C-alpha positions, 0 to 999 in steps of 0.5 A, spaced: 485 860 755 483 856 762 480 851 757 487 850 754 490 850 761 486 845 764 487 840 757 494 841 758 495 840 765 491 833 765 496 830 760 501 825 763 507 827 766 512 824 761 508 828 755 509 834 759 516 833 761 518 833 753 517 841 754 521 842 760 523 849 761 530 851 759 534 857 760 530 861 755 525 861 760 519 858 756 516 851 757 513 846 762 515 847 770 514 841 774 512 841 781 517 843 786 522 845 780 521 852 782 523 856 788 520 863 788 521 864 796 529 864 795 529 866 803 527 859 804 530 852 802 524 849 806 518 851 802 517 847 796 513 850 790 507 845 789 504 848 783 506 846 775 506 851 770 507 853 762 511 859 760 509 861 753 514 867 749 512 871 743 518 868 740 516 861 741 514 857 734 509 852 733 514 847 733 516 848 740 509 848 743 505 842 745 501 839 739 495 842 743 497 849 743 500 849 736 494 847 733 492 853 728 486 855 732 489 855 739 495 858 736 492 864 733 488 864 740 494 864 744 498 869 740 492 874 740 491 873 748 498 875 748 498 881 744 492 883 748 495 883 754 501 887 752 497 892 749 493 893 756 500 893 759 502 899 755 496 903 756 497 902 764 504 904 763 502 910 760 497 912 765 503 911 770 507 916 766 501 921 767 501 920 774 508 922 775 508 928 770 513 925 765 513 924 758 507 919 756 511 914 752 517 914 758 515 907 760 512 904 753 518 906 750 522 902 754 517 896 753 518 895 745 514 889 742 520 888 737 526 888 743 528 883 748 526 880 752 520 877 751 514 878 755 512 871 759 505 868 758 504 863 764 499 858 765 499 855 772 496 849 776 495 848 783 493 841 785 489 840 791 493 837 797 490 833 803 492 838 808 496 845 809 503 844 811 509 848 813 513 845 807 508 846 802 506 852 798 503 854 792 508 859 790 512 862 795 513 869 797 516 873 792 515 879 788 515 879 780 521 881 776 519 886 771 514 892 771 507 889 771 504 883 772 497 881 770 493 876 773 487 872 771 484 868 777 478 862 775 472 860 778 472 864 785 478 859 787 482 863 792 489 862 794 492 869 792 495 873 798 499 880 798 503 882 803 502 889 807 510 891 807 508 896 812 505 891 817 508 885 815 500 882 814 498 878 809 491 879 806 487 874 801 485 877 794 478 874 792 477 873 785 471 876 782 468 875 775 471 880 769 477 882 774 484 882 773 489 883 778 495 888 777 501 887 780 507 892 780 514 889 779 521 890 781 523 895 776 518 900 779 521 899 785 528 901 782 525 907 778 521 910 783 526 909 789 522 905 793 516 910 792 512 904 789 513 898 792 513 891 788 508 887 790 510 881 795 505 876 794 504 868 795 499 863 793 496 858 799 495 851 796 488 849 796 486 843 800 482 837 798 474 838 799 470 831 798 464 835 796 468 839 790 474 839 786 479 845 789 484 845 784 486 852 782 488 855 775 490 862 774 494 865 768 499 871 769 502 875 764 509 878 766 511 885 762 518 886 762 522 892 760 527 891 754 534 888 756 538 894 756 533 899 760 537 902 766 533 901 772 535 908 774 530 913 777 525 916 773 526 924 771 520 926 776 520 931 781 516 926 785 521 921 785 528 925 785 527 928 792 525 921 794 530 917 799 532 910 796 530 906 802 531 899 804 526 894 805 527 887 808 522 884 803 526 887 797 533 886 799 534 883 792 531 890 789 535 895 793 542 891 795 545 891 788 552 895 789 550 900 783 543 901 782 544 906 776 548 901 772 543 895 773 539 894 767 533 890 766 536 884 763 541 883 768 536 884 774 531 879 770 537 874 769 539 874 776 532 873 779 531 867 774 538 864 776 536 864 783 529 861 782 530 855 777 533 848 778 534 846 770 
């Protein structure tokens, strides 16, 4: 996947922009088009990305991805990521002592929305600046995120929300970083915190190429899934506490009526300029 990502991002900008992202949330995202940290209008996300959805047919993809062998590889990788997420969701249900299919039944393959496979490229910059960041501080919008980092290139940081301290997540061979998303903060009444994270831009080093590539798979609950508390004794007694880093999660007027689809649309509308 990293080989395909590198080949695509090295194409001329005018070629990549033929596949610019639309409201369906698939396609190319140019540098500066996305603002993940919606609390700041100053920071500019300097990455570029390409979103792939299950529903995308080869004729909607760049020729590189539509080539038969590559298309089959991408679709298999996509399905493997989905299957891994279903295993993880089963383990989480077991931890809460609820039906093992409680979460997986809310992530049915054939129902909307599609999950999103995202290829990411963070070009190196001359110097770090307060005005530029690879990806602004944010939590993910769904239930789980799988993150694949490449070639020991660091940059990912996660926030300890209890101390407001950032920690770097160093990449290791054969390691997948798993983040909880907003859905679990709703379902668990704040018992599970959605992972607030950011990416610091790599700086240019004269001795080596410091650009950064990563791949993320965003697992989303089906659109009509309610984000109401799960039927676990561990959760029912939990107080629904607010957190300054999750106001977008906990400040909704009526948590019980909010669906996963409504939450996803709300977050995406605040993120992109189309």
